[in-house]
C-alpha positions as CSV (number, residue, x, y, z in Angstrom):
1,V,0.0,0.0,0.0
2,Q,1.4,3.4,-1.0
3,E,-0.5,5.8,1.1
4,A,-1.5,9.2,-0.1
5,D,-2.6,12.0,2.3
6,V,-6.0,11.0,3.6
7,E,-8.6,13.6,2.9
8,E,-11.5,11.8,4.6
9,T,-11.8,12.2,8.3
10,V,-13.6,8.9,8.6
11,I,-12.6,5.9,6.6
12,A,-15.1,3.0,6.3
13,E,-14.6,-0.5,4.9
14,E,-16.8,-2.4,2.6
15,A,-18.5,-5.3,4.2
16,P,-16.5,-8.5,3.6
17,A,-18.3,-11.3,1.8
18,A,-16.9,-14.7,1.2
19,A,-18.5,-18.1,0.8
20,A,-15.2,-19.6,1.9
21,A,-15.6,-18.0,5.3
22,S,-18.4,-20.4,6.1
23,A,-16.4,-23.4,7.2
24,E,-19.4,-25.7,7.4
25,A,-21.0,-24.5,4.1
26,E,-21.8,-27.2,1.7
27,T,-20.9,-25.0,-1.2
28,T,-19.3,-26.6,-4.3
29,A,-15.7,-25.5,-4.7
30,E,-13.0,-26.0,-7.2
31,V,-10.2,-27.8,-5.4
32,E,-6.5,-27.7,-6.2
33,T,-3.8,-29.5,-4.2
34,E,0.0,-29.3,-4.3
35,E,3.0,-30.5,-2.3
36,V,5.6,-27.8,-1.8
37,T,9.1,-28.9,-2.7
38,E,12.5,-27.3,-2.4
39,D,12.2,-26.3,-6.1
40,T,8.9,-24.6,-5.7
41,A,9.6,-22.8,-2.4
42,R,11.7,-19.6,-2.4
43,S,14.4,-19.0,0.2
44,S,15.3,-15.6,1.7
45,A,18.8,-15.8,0.1
46,E,17.2,-16.0,-3.4
47,D,16.2,-12.9,-5.3
48,F,13.0,-13.0,-7.3
49,E,13.2,-14.4,-10.8
50,T,11.3,-11.5,-12.5
51,A,11.8,-7.8,-12.3
52,V,9.2,-5.8,-10.4
53,T,8.5,-3.9,-13.6
54,G,7.7,-7.1,-15.5
55,D,4.9,-6.8,-18.1
56,T,2.9,-10.0,-18.4
57,T,1.3,-9.0,-21.7
58,A,1.3,-12.6,-23.1
59,A,-1.0,-13.7,-20.3
60,A,-3.5,-10.9,-20.6
61,T,-7.1,-11.8,-20.2
62,A,-9.2,-11.7,-23.3
63,P,-11.8,-9.0,-23.8
64,G,-15.0,-10.0,-22.1
65,D,-13.2,-12.4,-19.8
66,N,-12.2,-9.8,-17.2
67,D,-15.0,-9.5,-14.7
68,G,-12.9,-7.2,-12.5
69,L,-10.5,-7.8,-9.7
70,S,-11.9,-11.2,-8.8
71,N,-10.7,-13.1,-11.9
72,F,-7.4,-11.1,-11.9
73,E,-6.7,-11.9,-8.3
74,K,-7.6,-15.6,-8.7
75,A,-5.1,-15.8,-11.5
76,L,-2.5,-14.1,-9.4
77,L,-3.0,-16.4,-6.5
78,I,-2.3,-19.5,-8.6
79,G,0.8,-17.9,-9.9
80,L,-0.3,-16.8,-13.4
81,G,-0.5,-13.0,-12.9
82,A,-2.7,-13.0,-16.0
83,V,-3.4,-9.3,-16.4
84,A,-1.3,-7.1,-18.6
85,V,0.2,-3.8,-17.6
86,G,-2.1,-1.1,-18.8
87,S,-5.2,-3.1,-18.3
88,I,-8.2,-1.3,-16.7
89,L,-10.1,-3.5,-14.3
90,D,-13.9,-3.2,-14.0
91,N,-13.5,-1.3,-10.7
92,G,-11.5,1.4,-12.6
93,D,-8.1,0.5,-11.2
94,E,-5.2,0.4,-13.7
95,V,-2.5,-2.3,-13.6
96,V,0.7,-0.4,-13.5
97,S,3.2,-3.2,-12.7
98,N,3.0,-7.0,-12.9
99,S,5.9,-9.2,-11.9
100,G,3.9,-12.4,-11.7
101,D,4.2,-12.6,-7.9
102,R,2.9,-9.1,-7.3
103,V,0.7,-6.7,-9.1
104,V,0.5,-2.9,-8.4
105,L,-2.8,-1.1,-9.1
106,Q,-3.4,2.6,-9.3
107,D,-6.9,4.0,-8.6
108,N,-8.4,7.1,-10.3
109,Q,-6.9,9.3,-7.5
110,G,-3.4,8.1,-8.1
111,N,-3.1,6.0,-5.0
112,L,-1.1,2.8,-5.4
113,R,-1.6,-0.6,-3.8
114,V,0.1,-3.9,-4.2
115,L,-1.5,-7.3,-4.4
116,K,0.3,-10.6,-3.7
117,N,-0.3,-14.1,-2.3
118,D,-0.1,-13.7,1.5
119,D,0.3,-17.5,1.8
120,A,3.8,-17.4,0.1
121,L,5.4,-17.4,3.5
122,L,3.5,-20.7,4.3
123,R,4.9,-22.5,1.3
124,Q,7.6,-24.6,3.1
125,P,9.0,-27.8,1.6
126,G,7.0,-30.8,2.6
127,S,3.8,-28.9,3.2
128,Q,0.6,-29.9,1.5
129,V,-1.5,-27.0,0.1
130,Q,-5.2,-27.3,-0.7
131,T,-6.9,-24.3,-2.3
132,E,-10.7,-24.3,-2.6
133,T,-12.1,-21.6,-4.9
134,F,-15.8,-20.9,-4.5
135,G,-18.4,-19.6,-6.9
136,D,-18.1,-16.0,-5.6
137,G,-14.4,-16.0,-6.1
138,S,-13.4,-16.4,-2.5
139,T,-10.9,-19.0,-1.5
140,R,-10.0,-21.2,1.5
141,T,-6.4,-22.4,1.6
142,T,-5.3,-25.1,4.0
143,V,-1.6,-25.7,4.4
144,T,-0.9,-29.0,6.2
145,R,2.5,-29.5,7.7
146,E,4.3,-32.8,8.3
147,D,3.5,-32.6,12.1
148,G,-0.2,-32.4,11.3
149,T,-0.6,-28.6,12.0
150,K,-3.0,-26.9,9.6
151,I,-3.0,-23.2,8.7
152,I,-6.3,-22.1,7.2
153,T,-6.6,-18.8,5.4
154,I,-9.8,-17.3,4.0
155,R,-9.7,-14.6,1.2
156,D,-12.5,-12.7,-0.4
157,A,-12.9,-12.4,-4.2
158,N,-10.6,-9.4,-4.2
159,G,-7.8,-11.4,-2.7
160,R,-8.0,-9.6,0.6
161,V,-7.1,-11.9,3.5
162,L,-10.0,-12.1,5.9
163,R,-9.2,-14.8,8.4
164,R,-6.3,-17.0,9.5
165,V,-6.5,-19.9,11.9
166,R,-3.8,-22.3,13.1
167,E,-5.2,-25.8,14.0
168,F,-2.9,-27.9,16.0
169,A,-2.6,-31.7,15.6
170,D,-4.6,-32.2,18.8
171,G,-7.5,-30.2,17.3
172,S,-7.1,-27.0,19.3
173,R,-7.3,-23.8,17.3
174,V,-6.0,-20.3,17.6
175,V,-7.6,-17.5,15.5
176,L,-4.8,-15.1,14.5
177,F,-7.0,-12.5,12.9
178,D,-10.6,-12.2,11.7
179,D,-11.8,-9.6,9.2
180,T,-15.0,-11.5,8.3
181,E,-17.2,-9.0,10.1
182,V,-17.4,-5.4,9.2
183,A,-15.0,-3.2,11.3
184,E,-16.3,0.1,12.5
185,P,-15.0,3.1,10.5
186,V,-11.8,4.8,11.5
187,D,-12.0,8.4,12.6
188,I,-8.6,9.6,11.6
189,A,-8.8,12.9,13.4
190,S,-9.5,11.2,16.7
191,L,-6.3,9.1,16.7
192,P,-3.3,10.3,18.6
193,E,-0.2,11.4,16.8
194,A,2.5,8.9,16.1
195,R,5.4,8.3,18.4
196,E,8.4,10.4,17.4
197,Q,10.9,7.5,17.6
198,A,11.0,3.8,17.0
199,I,11.9,1.4,19.8
200,V,15.7,1.6,20.4
201,V,17.2,-1.7,21.8
202,D,20.4,-3.6,21.3
203,T,19.4,-6.1,18.6
204,S,22.1,-8.5,19.8
205,D,20.5,-8.7,23.3
206,E,17.8,-11.5,23.1
207,D,16.3,-10.8,26.5
208,A,16.1,-7.1,25.8
209,L,14.4,-7.7,22.5
210,R,12.0,-10.1,24.0
211,R,11.0,-7.6,26.7
212,A,10.7,-4.8,24.2
213,L,8.4,-6.8,21.9
214,S,6.3,-8.2,24.7
215,E,5.9,-4.9,26.4
216,A,5.4,-2.9,23.2
217,Q,1.8,-1.8,23.9
218,A,-0.3,0.0,21.3
219,R,-1.9,3.2,22.4
220,D,-5.3,2.5,23.9
221,V,-8.0,4.1,21.8
222,G,-10.8,2.1,23.1
223,R,-11.3,-0.2,20.1
224,T,-9.6,-2.7,17.9
225,F,-9.2,-2.7,14.1
226,S,-9.3,-5.1,11.2
227,L,-6.0,-6.3,9.7
228,N,-6.9,-4.4,6.5
229,Q,-7.1,-1.2,8.5
230,V,-3.8,-1.8,10.2
231,R,-2.1,-2.4,6.9
232,Q,-3.6,0.4,4.9
233,I,-4.1,3.3,7.4
234,R,-0.8,4.8,8.6
235,K,-2.2,6.4,11.7
236,V,-3.7,3.1,12.8
237,R,-0.5,1.2,12.2
238,E,1.5,3.8,14.1
239,L,-0.5,3.2,17.3
240,A,1.9,0.2,17.7
241,P,5.5,1.1,18.3
242,E,8.0,0.0,15.6
243,L,11.4,-1.7,16.0
244,D,14.0,-0.9,13.4
245,L,16.0,-3.8,12.1
246,D,19.1,-1.8,11.5
247,A,21.3,-4.9,11.1
248,V,19.6,-5.9,7.8
249,T,19.6,-3.6,4.8
250,F,19.4,-4.4,1.1
251,A,21.5,-3.8,-2.0
252,T,20.0,-1.6,-4.6
253,G,17.2,-3.3,-6.5
254,S,17.6,-6.5,-4.4
255,A,15.1,-8.3,-2.1
256,A,17.5,-11.0,-0.9
257,I,19.3,-11.5,2.4
258,Q,22.5,-13.5,2.5
259,P,23.1,-16.0,5.3
260,S,25.7,-13.7,6.9
261,Q,23.1,-11.0,7.2
262,A,20.5,-13.4,8.4
263,E,22.7,-14.2,11.4
264,E,22.1,-10.6,12.6
265,L,18.5,-11.6,13.1
266,T,19.4,-14.3,15.6
267,S,18.3,-12.6,18.8
268,L,15.2,-11.2,17.2
269,G,14.2,-14.6,15.8
270,R,14.7,-16.4,19.1
271,A,12.8,-13.7,20.9
272,M,9.8,-13.9,18.5
273,S,9.8,-17.7,18.6
274,A,9.7,-17.6,22.4
275,I,6.9,-15.1,22.5
276,I,4.8,-17.0,20.1
277,S,5.5,-20.3,21.9
278,E,4.0,-18.7,25.1
279,R,1.2,-16.9,23.3
280,P,0.3,-18.5,19.9
281,G,-2.0,-15.7,19.0
282,E,0.7,-13.1,18.6
283,V,0.8,-11.3,15.3
284,F,3.8,-9.3,14.0
285,L,3.8,-6.9,11.0
286,I,7.0,-6.9,9.0
287,E,7.3,-3.7,6.9
288,G,9.6,-3.3,3.9
289,H,11.0,0.1,2.8
290,T,13.1,1.5,0.0
291,D,15.1,4.6,-0.7
292,A,13.7,7.3,-3.0
293,V,15.6,6.2,-6.1
294,G,13.2,4.8,-8.8
295,S,9.5,5.2,-9.4
296,A,6.9,4.9,-6.7
297,T,5.4,1.9,-8.4
298,Y,8.8,0.1,-8.6
299,N,9.6,0.9,-5.0
300,L,6.2,-0.3,-3.7
301,A,6.6,-3.7,-5.2
302,L,10.3,-4.0,-4.2
303,S,9.6,-3.0,-0.6
304,D,6.8,-5.6,-0.4
305,R,9.3,-8.3,-1.6
306,R,11.8,-7.2,1.0
307,A,9.2,-7.5,3.8
308,E,8.5,-11.1,2.6
309,T,12.3,-11.9,2.6
310,V,12.8,-10.8,6.2
311,A,9.8,-12.9,7.3
312,L,11.2,-15.8,5.3
313,A,14.6,-15.5,7.0
314,L,13.0,-15.4,10.5
315,S,11.1,-18.6,9.6
316,E,13.9,-20.4,7.9
317,Y,16.7,-19.8,10.3
318,F,14.9,-19.4,13.6
319,D,11.6,-21.3,13.2
320,V,9.4,-18.3,13.7
321,P,6.0,-19.5,12.7
322,P,5.3,-17.8,9.3
323,E,1.5,-17.7,10.0
324,N,2.2,-15.2,12.8
325,M,3.8,-12.7,10.5
326,I,2.1,-10.4,8.1
327,T,4.2,-8.6,5.5
328,Q,3.6,-5.3,3.7
329,G,5.7,-3.0,1.7
330,Y,5.4,0.8,1.9
331,G,7.9,1.9,-0.8
332,E,9.6,5.2,-0.2
333,S,6.8,6.6,2.0
334,A,8.8,6.4,5.3
335,L,12.4,7.4,4.6
336,K,14.6,7.0,7.7
337,I,17.1,9.5,6.2
338,P,15.3,12.2,4.2
339,T,17.2,12.2,0.9
340,L,16.3,11.6,-2.7
341,D,19.7,10.0,-3.3
342,A,20.6,6.3,-3.0
343,E,20.8,5.5,0.7
344,R,21.3,2.0,2.1
345,A,19.8,2.9,5.5
346,N,16.5,3.5,3.8
347,R,16.5,0.1,2.1
348,R,15.4,-1.6,5.3
349,A,12.7,-3.4,7.3
350,T,10.9,-2.7,10.5
351,I,8.6,-4.8,12.8
352,R,5.6,-4.1,14.9
353,R,3.7,-6.2,17.3
354,I,0.2,-5.6,16.1
355,T,-1.7,-8.1,18.3
356,P,-3.1,-5.4,20.6
357,L,-4.6,-3.6,17.5
358,L,-6.4,-6.6,16.1
359,R,-9.6,-8.3,17.2
360,Q,-8.6,-10.5,20.1
361,A,-7.1,-13.8,19.0
362,V,-9.1,-16.6,20.5
363,L,-7.8,-20.1,21.5
364,D,-10.4,-22.8,21.0
365,N,-9.8,-26.1,22.8
């Protein structure tokens, strides 16, 4: 999401609708299954195979076949990215970038947003992935791990993630977030101003990191928010303090982290794993950022890839459960060092513990 200045005082969401959200519904669904292998799973040390400015013109949908974002997103989620750059969707959004794994859309006010498969983090070798696509375009994806754990993710027809549940082998379940009910509108003017500084802590001190993350309380505004609101509205997100991951920065144009850099995440990874082990409902937002070199479209997609890479590294090297991490890129919208020049310190990632902002995670026994 590349956020423009918000003109509205109150921002409301559309009511979510998804046949997939009804777990017991006897609705006919198209089912696809896949076993993830080393060859089909990306690692954090690998850069993406396509440029973020890629134009998938060969896979463009035929005239009359594009019924809007739904078909486009369904194609994206199964890895086709079958919408050409320059296409206008039925909702008026224009496709301005398509790399196959991510598509950037621009609305008629010039605002950009990035779409991707949020389940990419869950694609670990050995996992079984079942995707059910319902008549309304919504999907229910179940990732089953070798230990019997299942991660169930619901998306609406627009690809928006609505609900994620972890089901343990013993049948107990924890709801990580739930956007299946309409969230009350956000009154931007009533929200407090953002904190001036990020959390400062020695990233090599595991105990200090664990305390900082556990005690990082969001400002109490007397309500919770949908995950979508946290991702898309800066002032909502900034209610939760951020932790800069200064030890990890990226080369120009790259979204890969080499093993030597991943080692710098050791204390953070161990701290997050310990916190989630104690409280399985914890959710962390990993944010990706770029410097100001390049177009806003390019930087938005690149930053989103960087966020995914950091989360992958935390999962690969330190066994942080990927389902407890949400990734989002914000392009050049939050420069740490205000400069239009190339600046490695701006090619970075940050993390927020957003659990207090979300609807309360519930553990079902």
